[in-house]
C-alpha positions as a printed NumPy array, in Angstrom:
array([[-10.611, -15.362,  19.344],
       [-12.004, -17.978,  16.997],
       [-13.203, -21.498,  17.719],
       [-12.693, -22.598,  14.097],
       [-10.37 , -25.424,  13.311],
       [ -8.603, -25.435,  10.007],
       [ -6.511, -27.91 ,   8.072],
       [ -3.588, -26.354,   6.196],
       [ -2.528, -28.512,   3.248],
       [  1.192, -28.286,   2.526],
       [  3.916, -30.456,   1.055],
       [  2.725, -32.7  ,  -1.758],
       [  4.95 , -34.316,  -4.351],
       [  5.708, -31.439,  -6.702],
       [  9.132, -29.873,  -7.253],
       [  7.974, -27.134,  -4.885],
       [  7.392, -29.406,  -1.886],
       [  9.96 , -27.753,   0.379],
       [  8.641, -24.272,  -0.356],
       [  5.092, -25.451,   0.297],
       [  6.063, -26.898,   3.679],
       [  7.624, -23.561,   4.643],
       [  4.473, -21.729,   3.523],
       [  2.306, -24.142,   5.488],
       [  4.287, -23.711,   8.691],
       [  4.164, -19.927,   8.505],
       [  0.453, -19.827,   7.684],
       [ -0.366, -22.288,  10.468],
       [  1.48 , -20.133,  13.002],
       [ -0.337, -17.03 ,  11.74 ],
       [ -3.771, -18.669,  12.059],
       [ -2.953, -19.973,  15.543],
       [ -1.96 , -16.437,  16.543],
       [ -5.553, -15.304,  15.932],
       [ -7.06 , -18.157,  17.916],
       [ -7.74 , -20.839,  15.335],
       [ -7.019, -24.512,  15.921],
       [ -4.812, -25.669,  13.068],
       [ -3.747, -29.061,  11.756],
       [ -0.982, -29.298,   9.165],
       [ -1.715, -32.047,   6.655],
       [  0.405, -33.33 ,   3.813],
       [ -1.269, -34.113,   0.489],
       [ -0.503, -37.824,   0.657],
       [ -2.303, -41.177,   0.749],
       [ -3.731, -40.414,   4.206],
       [ -5.412, -37.177,   3.196],
       [ -8.796, -38.562,   2.124],
       [ -9.225, -40.667,   5.276],
       [ -8.369, -37.619,   7.382],
       [-10.96 , -35.533,   5.542],
       [-13.631, -38.208,   6.007],
       [-12.893, -38.81 ,   9.685],
       [-12.05 , -35.347,  10.949],
       [-13.917, -32.973,   8.601],
       [-12.316, -29.615,   9.433],
       [-14.372, -26.45 ,   9.366],
       [-12.313, -25.339,   6.378],
       [ -9.118, -26.086,   4.488],
       [ -6.455, -23.661,   3.32 ],
       [ -4.458, -24.963,   0.367],
       [ -0.793, -23.987,   0.761],
       [  0.381, -26.427,  -1.893],
       [  2.574, -25.016,  -4.655],
       [  2.726, -26.582,  -8.085],
       [  0.941, -29.692,  -9.314],
       [ -2.285, -30.712,  -7.633],
       [ -2.369, -27.665,  -5.372],
       [ -2.642, -25.189,  -8.227],
       [ -4.095, -27.13 , -11.16 ],
       [ -7.452, -27.706,  -9.454],
       [ -7.02 , -31.383,  -8.555],
       [ -7.063, -30.996,  -4.766],
       [ -9.823, -28.405,  -4.996],
       [-11.936, -30.891,  -6.985],
       [-11.524, -33.483,  -4.232],
       [-12.489, -30.97 ,  -1.549],
       [-15.579, -30.055,  -3.563],
       [-16.537, -33.733,  -3.813],
       [-16.302, -34.067,  -0.032],
       [-18.155, -30.814,   0.577],
       [-15.303, -29.257,   2.551],
       [-15.06 , -25.453,   2.416],
       [-11.655, -24.175,   1.313],
       [ -9.893, -20.886,   0.773],
       [ -9.022, -20.185,  -2.816],
       [-10.022, -20.552,  -6.43 ],
       [-12.394, -23.228,  -7.752],
       [-11.01 , -26.102,  -9.891],
       [-11.918, -24.791, -13.349],
       [-10.405, -21.369, -12.802],
       [ -7.357, -22.975, -11.174],
       [ -6.783, -24.894, -14.366],
       [ -7.018, -21.768, -16.527],
       [ -4.499, -19.914, -14.381],
       [ -2.161, -22.918, -14.011],
       [ -1.63 , -23.22 , -17.756],
       [  0.363, -20.077, -18.516],
       [ -0.366, -19.916, -22.286],
       [ -4.095, -20.333, -21.634],
       [ -4.083, -17.507, -19.093],
       [ -2.059, -15.24 , -21.389],
       [ -4.353, -15.909, -24.341],
       [ -7.513, -15.179, -22.338],
       [ -6.128, -11.951, -20.951],
       [ -4.687, -10.817, -24.292],
       [ -8.112, -11.328, -25.895],
       [ -9.549,  -9.078, -23.21 ],
       [ -7.082,  -6.317, -24.012],
       [ -4.431,  -6.789, -21.332],
       [ -0.814,  -6.336, -22.399],
       [  1.425,  -9.416, -22.232],
       [  4.734, -10.218, -23.972],
       [  4.412, -11.942, -27.352],
       [  4.909, -15.695, -27.029],
       [  5.232, -19.084, -28.676],
       [  4.358, -22.464, -27.141],
       [  6.542, -25.41 , -28.141],
       [  5.856, -29.024, -27.112],
       [  8.843, -31.335, -26.78 ],
       [  7.658, -33.432, -29.723],
       [  8.018, -30.434, -32.055],
       [ 11.789, -30.499, -31.747],
       [ 11.979, -34.233, -32.389],
       [  9.654, -34.21 , -35.373],
       [ 10.723, -30.995, -37.121],
       [ 14.358, -30.72 , -36.144],
       [ 15.549, -28.82 , -33.074],
       [ 17.841, -26.314, -34.774],
       [ 15.314, -25.352, -37.434],
       [ 12.675, -24.722, -34.757],
       [ 15.07 , -22.644, -32.676],
       [ 16.102, -20.575, -35.703],
       [ 12.462, -19.872, -36.515],
       [ 11.838, -18.939, -32.888],
       [ 14.562, -16.281, -32.895],
       [ 13.347, -14.976, -36.261],
       [  9.823, -14.635, -34.844],
       [ 10.456, -13.137, -31.398],
       [ 14.034, -11.869, -31.566],
       [ 16.379, -11.792, -28.586],
       [ 16.456, -11.726, -25.614],
       [ 13.905, -14.41 , -24.729],
       [ 12.401, -15.782, -21.534],
       [ 11.95 , -19.572, -21.458],
       [  9.825, -21.293, -18.843],
       [  7.714, -24.458, -18.501],
       [  4.132, -23.846, -19.577],
       [  2.996, -25.006, -16.14 ],
       [  4.597, -24.733, -12.726],
       [  5.862, -22.075, -10.393],
       [  8.797, -20.724,  -8.376],
       [ 10.628, -20.   , -11.668],
       [ 11.767, -23.618, -11.844],
       [ 13.231, -24.204, -15.313],
       [ 12.956, -20.499, -16.207],
       [ 15.863, -18.769, -17.915],
       [ 16.605, -15.58 , -19.816],
       [ 18.422, -16.184, -23.123],
       [ 20.361, -13.295, -24.65 ],
       [ 22.537, -15.292, -27.07 ],
       [ 21.08 , -17.777, -29.57 ],
       [ 23.927, -20.167, -28.723],
       [ 22.422, -20.586, -25.233],
       [ 18.975, -21.538, -26.507],
       [ 19.482, -25.341, -26.721],
       [ 20.621, -25.706, -23.105],
       [ 17.898, -23.36 , -21.86 ],
       [ 15.288, -25.356, -23.756],
       [ 16.538, -28.597, -22.22 ],
       [ 16.392, -27.017, -18.775],
       [ 12.794, -25.892, -19.223],
       [ 11.742, -29.257, -20.661],
       [ 13.137, -31.013, -17.592],
       [ 10.13 , -29.627, -15.695],
       [  7.452, -30.431, -18.285],
       [  6.703, -31.457, -21.839],
       [  5.979, -27.975, -23.187],
       [  7.899, -24.699, -23.098],
       [  6.48 , -21.193, -23.112],
       [  8.86 , -18.818, -24.887],
       [  8.233, -15.108, -24.43 ],
       [  9.825, -11.987, -25.803],
       [ 11.836, -10.746, -22.835],
       [ 10.842,  -7.296, -21.611],
       [ 13.514,  -5.195, -19.913],
       [ 12.109,  -3.236, -17.016],
       [ 10.968,  -3.246, -13.401],
       [  9.601,  -6.545, -12.115],
       [  6.693,  -6.35 ,  -9.677],
       [  4.26 ,  -8.678,  -7.958],
       [  0.756,  -7.538,  -7.045],
       [ -1.34 ,  -9.452,  -4.565],
       [ -5.124,  -9.366,  -4.842],
       [ -7.569, -10.105,  -2.037],
       [-11.326, -10.449,  -2.339],
       [-13.033,  -7.997,  -0.023],
       [-16.631,  -7.018,   0.733],
       [-16.753,  -4.893,  -2.425],
       [-14.845,  -7.251,  -4.71 ],
       [-11.162,  -7.858,  -5.434],
       [ -8.678,  -5.235,  -4.273],
       [ -4.993,  -4.885,  -5.136],
       [ -2.409,  -4.809,  -2.379],
       [  0.672,  -2.568,  -2.647],
       [  2.979,  -3.815,  -5.391],
       [  6.269,  -5.438,  -4.409],
       [  9.274,  -4.38 ,  -6.492],
       [ 11.81 ,  -7.146,  -7.122],
       [ 15.518,  -6.565,  -7.725],
       [ 17.501,  -9.802,  -7.999],
       [ 21.242,  -9.537,  -7.419],
       [ 22.028, -11.607, -10.526],
       [ 19.412,  -9.787, -12.604],
       [ 17.066, -12.769, -12.868],
       [ 14.433, -13.631, -10.259],
       [ 14.96 , -17.397, -10.452],
       [ 14.362, -20.136,  -7.875],
       [ 17.578, -19.443,  -5.972],
       [ 16.935, -15.699,  -5.874],
       [ 13.384, -16.289,  -4.627],
       [ 14.155, -18.513,  -1.678],
       [ 17.669, -17.553,  -0.567],
       [ 17.735, -14.637,   1.844],
       [ 19.933, -11.776,   0.702],
       [ 19.944, -12.531,  -3.024],
       [ 17.02 , -10.249,  -3.82 ],
       [ 16.054,  -6.755,  -2.702],
       [ 12.342,  -6.098,  -2.24 ],
       [ 10.711,  -2.684,  -2.096],
       [  7.178,  -2.479,  -0.758],
       [  5.414,  -0.416,  -1.897],
       [  7.235,  -0.463,  -5.217],
       [  8.998,   2.742,  -6.252],
       [  6.525,   3.645,  -8.969],
       [  4.7  ,   6.786,  -9.951],
       [  1.122,   6.931,  -8.632],
       [ -0.165,   6.416, -12.181],
       [  2.002,   3.352, -12.817],
       [  1.211,   1.871,  -9.408],
       [ -2.497,   2.265, -10.141],
       [ -2.061,   0.669, -13.576],
       [ -0.275,  -2.326, -12.007],
       [ -3.063,  -2.746,  -9.469],
       [ -5.713,  -2.471, -12.18 ],
       [ -3.962,  -5.142, -14.258],
       [ -3.808,  -7.565, -11.319],
       [ -7.476,  -7.03 , -10.429],
       [ -8.458,  -7.45 , -14.083],
       [ -6.534, -10.743, -14.3  ],
       [ -8.181, -11.944, -11.084],
       [-11.653, -11.1  , -12.407],
       [-11.211, -12.28 , -16.003],
       [ -9.793, -15.666, -15.008],
       [-12.502, -16.159, -12.382],
       [-10.114, -16.343,  -9.432],
       [-11.318, -16.29 ,  -5.851],
       [-10.157, -15.107,  -2.419],
       [ -6.48 , -14.516,  -3.146],
       [ -4.08 , -14.365,  -6.085],
       [ -0.762, -12.838,  -7.056],
       [  0.002, -11.413, -10.481],
       [  3.581, -11.111, -11.691],
       [  4.235,  -8.289, -14.128],
       [  7.014,  -6.22 , -15.64 ],
       [  6.931,  -2.498, -16.306],
       [  8.889,  -1.372, -19.355],
       [ 10.751,   1.902, -19.776],
       [  7.623,   3.564, -21.208],
       [  5.61 ,   2.691, -18.111],
       [  3.503,  -0.027, -19.765],
       [  2.607,  -2.869, -17.388],
       [  2.945,  -6.307, -18.99 ],
       [  1.193,  -9.348, -17.504],
       [  3.527, -12.325, -17.037],
       [  1.597, -14.914, -15.016],
       [ -0.779, -15.36 , -12.108],
       [ -0.587, -17.6  ,  -9.065],
       [ -3.645, -18.973,  -7.244],
       [ -1.613, -20.273,  -4.27 ],
       [  1.   , -17.593,  -3.578],
       [  3.988, -18.458,  -1.436],
       [  3.845, -17.521,   2.241],
       [  7.455, -18.128,   3.264],
       [  9.768, -15.622,   4.944],
       [ 10.935, -14.393,   1.509],
       [  7.564, -14.62 ,  -0.257],
       [  5.879, -11.606,  -1.798],
       [  2.262, -11.805,  -0.634],
       [  3.082, -11.494,   3.091],
       [  5.232,  -8.443,   2.303],
       [  2.311,  -6.825,   0.504],
       [ -0.109,  -7.673,   3.321],
       [  2.25 ,  -6.096,   5.86 ],
       [  2.698,  -3.002,   3.672],
       [ -1.091,  -2.636,   3.637],
       [ -1.058,  -2.516,   7.447],
       [ -2.624,  -5.941,   7.891],
       [ -1.494,  -9.243,   9.368],
       [ -1.254, -12.613,   7.646],
       [ -3.343, -14.256,  10.365],
       [ -6.175, -11.735,  10.2  ],
       [ -6.294, -11.809,   6.39 ],
       [ -6.495, -15.586,   6.147],
       [ -8.891, -15.852,   9.095],
       [-11.234, -13.572,   7.147],
       [-10.814, -15.741,   4.045],
       [-11.564, -18.852,   6.118],
       [-14.813, -17.309,   7.342],
       [-15.726, -16.347,   3.793],
       [-15.059, -19.909,   2.583],
       [-17.284, -21.331,   5.333],
       [-20.069, -18.867,   4.551],
       [-20.013, -19.98 ,   0.862],
       [-20.923, -23.496,   1.916]])
């Protein structure tokens, strides 16, 4: 049993607030199950006074989107000298901006779908239809559109017909000012969790994702029964190893810490393509990281208790 007391940050004001609250509740229960005293705190106007007055032994950031993943909350915790589980602010920022992460990893030799980044102003200044025509000429169809920042597939959409591009672009821009457009890769979608261990980062068993409607969007992610998960993924040993290697490489190259989850797609030739990485993976009942932890024969409480101790030892 542990005498540590931990503050779990969940909620916040991002589009992913509800998911974050669910993650926070599940993580808090898991940490209590291994003997830790846990407080659940929202990231609101009372947070700083709570930190100053109560000073927990450590914080676990279970915020999704916005300040929880772009390094803002981590910067505040650093200023107050509070140990926390997870990636430091600068690396958070690199991972949070999807085009930045893709560019860094592509330069290092990792495979990722070809892409174009389009700010909202480009359409206004150069003419929307001309830009969309050039986009299709460059990348072809189908395409994957998503906000350049954010998570939970909010605003993401697969476009197979050029006539659907304008509405998809509007949908993505409703969650941010810039859209990341990728060449869509047909194949097997997987998520690979990575945990820092005594000998460095290690990949957990990959989770294979099969959405009923063919697209792993927000609804498919958080509605029970709309997606089938296979853990470990039904991959050849060679492909499974390649997926794990890609996730560990992304974790290392972006300077991530403690825990991350890489989303990837495996094409028909067995090539693993990096899609994006998450520094604060979901921990809900339908989230992927807990599935991978369970498949590895470990418990959520034990894993995060170990990460809490590591965070405290860093300070």
